[in-house]
N, CA and C of each residue as an Amber inpcrd file, in Angstrom:
protein
   471
 102.2650000 152.0970000  72.3820000 101.8540000 151.2170000  71.3120000
 101.9980000 149.7740000  71.8080000 101.0540000 148.9530000  71.3800000
 101.0600000 147.5480000  71.7980000 102.0860000 146.7920000  70.9670000
 102.7660000 145.8800000  71.6320000 103.6930000 145.0130000  70.9450000
 102.9390000 143.9710000  70.1320000 103.4940000 143.5760000  69.0040000
 102.8130000 142.6210000  68.1430000 102.5960000 141.2820000  68.8550000
 103.5280000 140.8430000  69.6870000 103.3460000 139.5660000  70.3480000
 102.1670000 139.5950000  71.3270000 101.9120000 140.7680000  71.9110000
 100.7790000 140.8940000  72.8310000  99.4330000 140.7860000  72.0780000
  99.3740000 141.4420000  70.9080000  98.1570000 141.4230000  70.1530000
  97.9030000 140.0010000  69.5850000  98.9460000 139.4190000  68.9940000
  98.8060000 138.0690000  68.4250000  98.4980000 137.0690000  69.5240000
  99.1920000 137.1680000  70.6470000  98.9260000 136.2580000  71.7600000
  97.5060000 136.4460000  72.3080000  97.0400000 137.6710000  72.4020000
  95.6670000 137.9340000  72.8700000  94.6250000 137.3560000  71.9260000
  94.8360000 137.5370000  70.6390000  93.8850000 136.9820000  69.6620000
  93.8850000 135.4520000  69.7530000  95.0560000 134.8780000  69.8550000
  95.1780000 133.4360000  69.9710000  94.4250000 132.9380000  71.1880000
  94.5860000 133.6040000  72.3130000  93.9110000 133.2160000  73.5660000
  92.3930000 133.3120000  73.4180000  91.9100000 134.4230000  72.8670000
  90.4620000 134.6290000  72.7310000  89.8560000 133.5250000  71.8160000
  90.5030000 133.2200000  70.7190000  89.9910000 132.2030000  69.8140000
  90.0380000 130.8220000  70.4900000  91.0920000 130.5640000  71.2220000
  91.2090000 129.2740000  71.9200000  90.0470000 129.0820000  72.9060000
  89.5460000 130.1540000  73.4340000  88.4000000 130.0390000  74.3260000
  87.1550000 129.5000000  73.6370000  87.1190000 129.5640000  72.3270000
  86.0080000 129.0580000  71.5700000  85.7890000 127.5470000  71.7550000
  86.8050000 126.8370000  72.1850000  86.6260000 125.3980000  72.4140000
  85.7680000 125.1360000  73.6280000  85.5010000 126.1470000  74.4130000
  84.6810000 125.9580000  75.6080000  83.1680000 126.1130000  75.3240000
  82.8260000 126.3760000  74.0780000  81.4110000 126.5040000  73.7090000
  80.7920000 125.1260000  73.5120000  80.6820000 124.4080000  74.6110000
  80.0880000 123.0810000  74.5750000  79.0480000 122.9550000  75.6760000
  78.0650000 122.1320000  75.4370000  76.9900000 121.9590000  76.3980000
  77.2620000 120.7280000  77.2460000  76.7740000 120.7000000  78.5100000
  76.9940000 119.5560000  79.3710000  76.5210000 118.2270000  78.7580000
  75.3780000 118.2560000  78.0610000  74.8850000 116.9930000  77.4620000
  75.8360000 116.4920000  76.3790000  76.5350000 117.4450000  75.7180000
  77.4960000 117.0480000  74.7000000  78.7470000 116.3940000  75.3240000
  79.1080000 116.9410000  76.4670000  80.2640000 116.3980000  77.1650000
  79.9830000 114.9530000  77.6140000  78.8110000 114.6970000  78.1030000
  78.4920000 113.3290000  78.5550000  78.4880000 112.3800000  77.3440000
  78.0250000 112.8290000  76.1790000  78.0790000 111.9990000  74.9790000
  79.5310000 111.6680000  74.6390000  80.3840000 112.6810000  74.6780000
  81.7900000 112.4790000  74.3530000  82.5030000 111.5690000  75.3370000
  82.1650000 111.6800000  76.6080000  82.8170000 110.8500000  77.6240000
  82.4400000 109.3710000  77.4940000  81.2780000 109.1010000  76.8910000
  80.8220000 107.7040000  76.7520000  81.5230000 106.9990000  75.5750000
  82.1520000 107.7350000  74.7170000  82.8230000 107.1450000  73.5560000
  84.0330000 106.3030000  73.9590000  84.1950000 105.1720000  73.2970000
  85.3840000 104.3440000  73.5180000  86.5700000 105.0140000  72.8110000
  87.7320000 104.8830000  73.4590000  88.9440000 105.4770000  72.9050000
  89.9890000 104.3720000  72.6890000  90.8880000 104.6250000  71.7560000
  91.9640000 103.6190000  71.5480000  92.7850000 103.4120000  72.8290000
  93.2660000 102.2180000  73.0110000  94.0580000 101.8990000  74.2170000
  95.3210000 102.7270000  74.3060000  95.9180000 103.0770000  73.1640000
  97.1700000 103.8150000  73.1640000  96.9840000 105.2620000  73.5980000
  95.7530000 105.7150000  73.8090000  95.5050000 107.1140000  74.1850000
  95.5510000 107.2920000  75.7140000  96.6160000 106.7720000  76.3220000
  96.7790000 106.8360000  77.7680000  97.1250000 108.2440000  78.2500000
  97.5360000 109.1390000  77.3590000  97.9880000 110.4710000  77.7080000
  96.8840000 111.5300000  77.5300000  95.6450000 111.0850000  77.4220000
  94.5390000 112.0400000  77.1720000  94.4610000 113.1710000  78.1960000
  94.7330000 112.9550000  79.4970000  94.6870000 114.0870000  80.4260000
  95.6780000 115.2140000  80.0660000  96.7450000 114.8830000  79.3500000
  97.7540000 115.8970000  79.0040000  97.4000000 116.6740000  77.7540000
  96.3630000 116.2900000  77.0360000  96.0520000 116.9280000  75.7510000
  95.7800000 118.4270000  75.8860000  95.0590000 118.9060000  76.8810000
  94.9260000 120.3630000  76.9900000  96.2160000 121.1190000  77.1340000
  97.1400000 120.5640000  77.9120000  98.4680000 121.1610000  78.0660000
  99.2450000 121.1350000  76.7320000  99.1420000 120.0230000  76.0340000
  99.8090000 119.8900000  74.7490000  99.3160000 120.9450000  73.7820000
  97.9980000 121.1330000  73.6980000  97.4110000 122.1490000  72.7870000
  97.7820000 123.5650000  73.2310000  97.8860000 123.7820000  74.5150000
  98.3030000 125.1190000  75.0010000  99.7110000 125.4420000  74.5020000
 100.6030000 124.4960000  74.5870000 101.9680000 124.6950000  74.0860000
 101.9550000 124.9190000  72.5870000 101.1530000 124.1060000  71.8660000
 101.1060000 124.2410000  70.4000000 100.5610000 125.6010000  70.0150000
  99.5010000 126.0970000  70.6860000  98.9580000 127.4360000  70.3530000
  99.9660000 128.5180000  70.7120000 100.6840000 128.3630000  71.8040000
 101.7120000 129.3490000  72.1500000 102.8170000 129.3770000  71.0840000
 103.2210000 128.2260000  70.6230000 104.2210000 128.1540000  69.5630000
 103.7000000 128.7950000  68.2870000 102.4550000 128.5420000  67.9750000
 101.8390000 129.1370000  66.7870000 101.7890000 130.6800000  66.8510000
 101.4450000 131.1770000  68.0580000 101.3970000 132.6300000  68.2330000
 102.8110000 133.2420000  68.1120000 103.7750000 132.5730000  68.6400000
 105.1650000 133.0530000  68.5280000 105.6140000 133.0180000  67.0720000
 105.2430000 131.9550000  66.3750000 105.5500000 131.8420000  64.9520000
 104.9360000 132.9880000  64.1570000 103.6610000 133.2930000  64.4220000
 102.9970000 134.3670000  63.7700000 103.6690000 135.7140000  64.0990000
 104.1470000 135.8830000  65.2880000 104.8620000 137.0970000  65.6950000
 106.1230000 137.2510000  64.8780000 106.8770000 136.1950000  64.6900000
 108.1170000 136.2590000  63.8480000 107.7680000 136.6620000  62.4190000
 106.6940000 136.0960000  61.8760000 106.2980000 136.4070000  60.5150000
 105.8560000 137.8720000  60.4360000 105.0840000 138.3290000  61.4280000
 104.6290000 139.7350000  61.4410000 105.8390000 140.6780000  61.5120000
 106.7640000 140.3730000  62.3770000 107.9110000 141.2550000  62.5560000
 108.8420000 141.3020000  61.3570000 108.7630000 140.2790000  60.4910000
 109.5760000 140.2720000  59.2770000 109.1380000 141.3510000  58.2990000
 107.8400000 141.5360000  58.1880000 107.2870000 142.5090000  57.2080000
 105.9740000 143.0430000  57.7300000 105.9950000 143.8460000  58.8130000
 104.7540000 144.2380000  59.4800000 103.8000000 145.0380000  58.5660000
 102.5580000 144.6240000  58.5580000 101.5310000 145.3560000  57.8820000
 101.4120000 145.2120000  56.3950000 102.2990000 144.4160000  55.7770000
 102.2110000 144.2280000  54.3490000 101.0010000 143.3570000  53.9800000
 100.5800000 143.4120000  52.7600000  99.4590000 142.5860000  52.2860000
  99.7780000 141.1170000  52.4650000 100.9910000 140.7150000  52.1200000
 101.3960000 139.3080000  52.2700000 101.3310000 138.8650000  53.7180000
 101.7990000 139.7170000  54.6040000 101.7940000 139.3880000  56.0280000
 100.3440000 139.2770000  56.5540000  99.4790000 140.1830000  56.1430000
  98.0900000 140.1210000  56.5750000  97.4420000 138.8280000  56.0660000
  97.7550000 138.4520000  54.8330000  97.2110000 137.1890000  54.3170000
  97.6920000 135.9890000  55.1460000  98.9680000 136.0190000  55.5150000
  99.4960000 134.9610000  56.3440000  98.8380000 134.9290000  57.7330000
  98.6090000 136.1330000  58.2840000  97.9260000 136.2040000  59.5770000
  96.5090000 135.5970000  59.4490000  95.8770000 135.8180000  58.2980000
  94.5870000 135.1870000  58.0500000  94.6640000 133.6810000  57.9910000
  95.7570000 133.1720000  57.4220000  95.9440000 131.7240000  57.3670000
  96.2020000 131.1280000  58.7660000  97.0220000 131.8440000  59.5470000
  97.2260000 131.4170000  60.9410000  95.8850000 131.3830000  61.6680000
  95.0870000 132.4220000  61.4830000  93.7900000 132.5040000  62.1140000
  92.8700000 131.3480000  61.6740000  92.8570000 131.0740000  60.3860000
  92.0130000 129.9860000  59.8740000  92.4090000 128.6410000  60.4630000
  93.6920000 128.3880000  60.5620000  94.1930000 127.1380000  61.1470000
  93.7500000 127.0330000  62.5880000  93.8710000 128.1050000  63.3240000
  93.4620000 128.0410000  64.7470000  91.9610000 127.8750000  64.8850000
  91.1890000 128.5880000  64.0690000  89.7070000 128.4690000  64.1880000
  89.2760000 127.0310000  63.8410000  89.8470000 126.4610000  62.8240000
  89.4930000 125.0770000  62.4780000  89.8910000 124.1320000  63.6080000
  91.0530000 124.3230000  64.1530000  91.5230000 123.4980000  65.2560000
  90.6190000 123.6410000  66.4820000  90.2910000 124.8110000  66.8290000
  89.4340000 125.0700000  68.0010000  88.0270000 124.5870000  67.7660000
  87.5390000 124.6270000  66.5320000  86.1700000 124.1550000  66.2270000
  86.0180000 122.6250000  66.3300000  87.1260000 121.9210000  66.3220000
  87.0730000 120.4530000  66.3090000  86.1970000 119.8920000  67.4610000
  86.4570000 120.2390000  68.6700000  85.7030000 119.6680000  69.7910000
  84.2660000 120.0840000  69.8200000  83.9570000 121.4110000  69.7810000
  82.5410000 121.7770000  69.7940000  81.7600000 121.1840000  68.6090000
  82.3200000 121.2220000  67.4270000  81.6070000 120.7060000  66.2390000
  81.3690000 119.1960000  66.3470000  82.4050000 118.4750000  66.7970000
  82.2570000 117.0230000  66.9530000  81.1620000 116.7140000  67.9480000
  81.1620000 117.4500000  69.0750000  80.1690000 117.2000000  70.1150000
  78.7620000 117.6640000  69.7110000  78.6780000 118.8510000  69.0920000
  77.3580000 119.3650000  68.7010000  76.6680000 118.4390000  67.6910000
  77.4440000 117.9940000  66.6990000  76.9090000 117.1450000  65.6650000
  76.9290000 115.6580000  66.0640000  77.5470000 115.3880000  67.1940000
  77.6860000 113.9940000  67.6640000  78.1950000 113.1030000  66.5280000
  79.2540000 113.5950000  65.9120000  79.8110000 112.9110000  64.7690000
  81.3140000 112.9960000  64.7610000  81.9370000 111.8200000  64.8890000
  83.3820000 111.7890000  64.8520000  83.8900000 112.0550000  63.4440000
  83.0630000 111.8480000  62.4350000  83.4590000 112.1870000  61.0550000
  83.6770000 113.6890000  60.8960000  82.8290000 114.4850000  61.5430000
  83.0050000 115.9190000  61.5360000  84.3740000 116.2610000  62.0890000
  84.7350000 115.6460000  63.2140000  86.0270000 115.9130000  63.8410000
  87.1900000 115.4530000  62.9180000  86.9920000 114.3120000  62.2530000
  88.0350000 113.8150000  61.3520000  88.2580000 114.7560000  60.1730000
  87.1540000 115.2700000  59.6270000  87.2330000 116.2070000  58.4960000
  87.9590000 117.4880000  58.9550000  87.5050000 118.0590000  60.1050000
  88.1610000 119.2590000  60.5940000  89.6350000 119.0120000  60.9330000
  89.9270000 117.8700000  61.5290000  91.3190000 117.5410000  61.8410000
  92.1530000 117.4180000  60.5830000  91.6230000 116.7500000  59.5860000
  92.3470000 116.5720000  58.3350000  92.5700000 117.9280000  57.6170000
  91.5660000 118.7570000  57.6280000  91.6990000 120.0980000  57.0780000
  92.7760000 120.8920000  57.7880000  92.7820000 120.7670000  59.1140000
  93.8050000 121.4450000  59.9190000  95.2000000 120.9590000  59.5920000
  95.3500000 119.6320000  59.3770000  96.6370000 119.0820000  59.0150000
  97.1230000 119.6850000  57.6980000  96.2640000 119.6510000  56.7040000
  96.6440000 120.1560000  55.3840000  97.0080000 121.6360000  55.4350000
  96.1720000 122.4290000  56.0630000  96.4510000 123.8660000  56.1670000
  97.6780000 124.1500000  57.0330000  97.8930000 123.3650000  58.0970000
  99.0730000 123.5490000  58.9220000 100.3570000 123.2660000  58.1610000
 100.3700000 122.2050000  57.3800000 101.5480000 121.8780000  56.5310000
 101.7490000 122.9930000  55.5020000 100.6520000 123.4120000  54.8540000
 100.7750000 124.4980000  53.8740000 101.3400000 125.7580000  54.5020000
 100.8250000 126.1540000  55.6640000 101.3070000 127.3280000  56.3780000
 102.7930000 127.1740000  56.6960000 103.1740000 126.0340000  57.1860000
 104.5890000 125.7940000  57.5390000 105.4890000 125.9270000  56.3250000
 105.0630000 125.3710000  55.2000000 105.8910000 125.4780000  53.9520000
 106.0080000 126.9160000  53.5040000 104.9160000 127.6770000  53.5540000
 104.9470000 129.0930000  53.1370000 105.8430000 129.8970000  54.0690000
 105.6730000 129.6740000  55.3900000 106.3810000 130.4420000  56.3810000
 107.8790000 130.1170000  56.3800000 108.2330000 128.8940000  55.9500000
 109.6530000 128.5150000  55.9460000 110.5030000 129.4040000  55.0470000
 109.9060000 130.0030000  54.0440000 110.6810000 130.9020000  53.1530000
 110.8310000 132.2920000  53.7830000 110.0880000 132.5690000  54.8420000
 110.1700000 133.8430000  55.5250000 111.0570000 133.7740000  56.7460000
 110.8230000 132.7360000  57.5740000 111.5720000 132.6130000  58.8120000
 111.6650000 131.1360000  59.1970000 112.8960000 130.6600000  59.2930000
 113.1010000 129.2820000  59.7440000 112.5930000 129.0520000  61.1470000
 112.7720000 130.0520000  62.0150000 112.2700000 129.9440000  63.4030000
 110.7510000 129.8320000  63.4160000 110.0710000 130.6400000  62.5940000
 108.6260000 130.5960000  62.5570000 108.1330000 129.2290000  62.0820000
 108.7980000 128.6950000  61.0740000 108.4330000 127.3670000  60.5700000
 108.7070000 126.2920000  61.6190000 109.8250000 126.3910000  62.2840000
 110.1590000 125.4250000  63.3400000 109.1130000 125.4440000  64.4450000
 108.6200000 126.6010000  64.7830000 107.5990000 126.7140000  65.8450000
 106.2670000 126.1070000  65.4210000 106.0620000 125.9240000  64.1260000
 104.8240000 125.2930000  63.6820000 104.9320000 123.7630000  63.6410000
 106.1260000 123.2360000  63.8150000 106.3220000 121.7670000  63.7940000
 105.5060000 121.0270000  64.8670000 105.3540000 121.5510000  66.0670000
 104.5030000 120.8190000  67.0150000 103.0940000 120.6310000  66.4960000
 102.5350000 121.6460000  65.8180000 101.2150000 121.5100000  65.2340000
 101.2100000 120.4790000  64.1000000 102.2080000 120.5720000  63.2730000
 102.2900000 119.6720000  62.1230000 102.4620000 118.2230000  62.5840000
 103.1560000 118.0070000  63.6960000 103.3700000 116.6570000  64.2150000
 102.1240000 116.1750000  65.0280000 101.5690000 117.0550000  65.8430000
 100.5100000 116.6300000  66.7470000  99.1390000 116.5340000  66.0700000
  98.8070000 117.4330000  65.1940000  97.4560000 117.4190000  64.6270000
  97.1500000 116.1330000  63.8570000  98.0800000 115.5140000  63.1470000
  97.7460000 114.2080000  62.5410000  97.4760000 113.1450000  63.5930000
  98.1120000 113.2320000  64.7410000  97.8750000 112.2730000  65.8200000
  96.4090000 112.3850000  66.2790000  95.9620000 113.6100000  66.4910000
  94.5660000 113.8050000  66.8920000  93.5650000 113.3640000  65.8100000
  93.8950000 113.6290000  64.5810000  93.0360000 113.2030000  63.4620000
  92.9770000 111.6820000  63.3630000  94.1370000 111.0720000  63.4910000
  94.2110000 109.6040000  63.4700000  93.4010000 109.0180000  64.6170000
  93.5520000 109.6040000  65.7940000  92.8160000 109.1460000  66.9640000
  91.3220000 109.2050000  66.7010000  90.8590000 110.2910000  66.1280000
  89.4140000 110.4320000  65.8770000  88.9450000 109.3830000  64.8870000
  89.7870000 109.0970000  63.8850000  89.4600000 108.0220000  62.9380000
  89.3580000 106.6620000  63.6280000  90.2790000 106.4090000  64.5360000
  90.2600000 105.1660000  65.3030000  88.9950000 105.0920000  66.1650000
  88.5800000 106.2480000  66.7010000  87.3860000 106.2520000  67.5190000
  86.1300000 105.9500000  66.7080000  86.1490000 106.2810000  65.4260000
  85.0040000 105.9100000  64.5610000  84.8780000 104.4030000  64.4890000
  86.0250000 103.7290000  64.3580000  86.0190000 102.2520000  64.3170000
  85.5120000 101.6560000  65.6460000  85.8540000 102.3030000  66.7570000
  85.4420000 101.8130000  68.0760000  84.0110000 102.1980000  68.4170000
  83.4680000 103.2160000  67.7740000  82.1180000 103.7270000  68.0560000
  81.3820000 103.9550000  66.7540000  81.0300000 102.8740000  66.0470000
  80.4150000 103.0340000  64.7120000  79.1500000 103.9050000  64.7120000
  78.3850000 103.8810000  65.7460000  77.1760000 104.7000000  65.7740000
  77.4720000 106.2040000  65.9620000  78.6860000 106.5430000  66.3050000
  79.0660000 107.9440000  66.4860000  79.8100000 108.4620000  65.2850000
  79.9370000 107.6120000  64.2660000  80.6690000 108.0200000  63.0460000
  79.9360000 109.1420000  62.3590000
């Protein structure tokens, strides 16, 4: 039988691959955008998100192991999935629509849902909630950055 962490980790990995559904012409559009000066750590962002997704998968594993297979647990797994899908959709959707507003909306939605998930999970497992803190802390930074980029690139808003 497969361990829950393997299944949750595998699903997390497969969904994270969705961020690679971008076209070369979209990448060149994105690279031409001006970025805030404080965004000096941009090369580290993929590593940061990898750690955040790993923490999220581990958090989901703790929640699953608390009450495996129950309706409540399945609903929470759906919420974890929704948060990841929205987060992963940020880059492709922003690039496809060539709109930083799309990214800001998706980022803001991810922030709200991430906080909601953390609050719900905290009553089940303190460790699971703690593992969601990197998402809760980092996703507003990305959303704020995208908002700043709208100011720097008004035609890409």
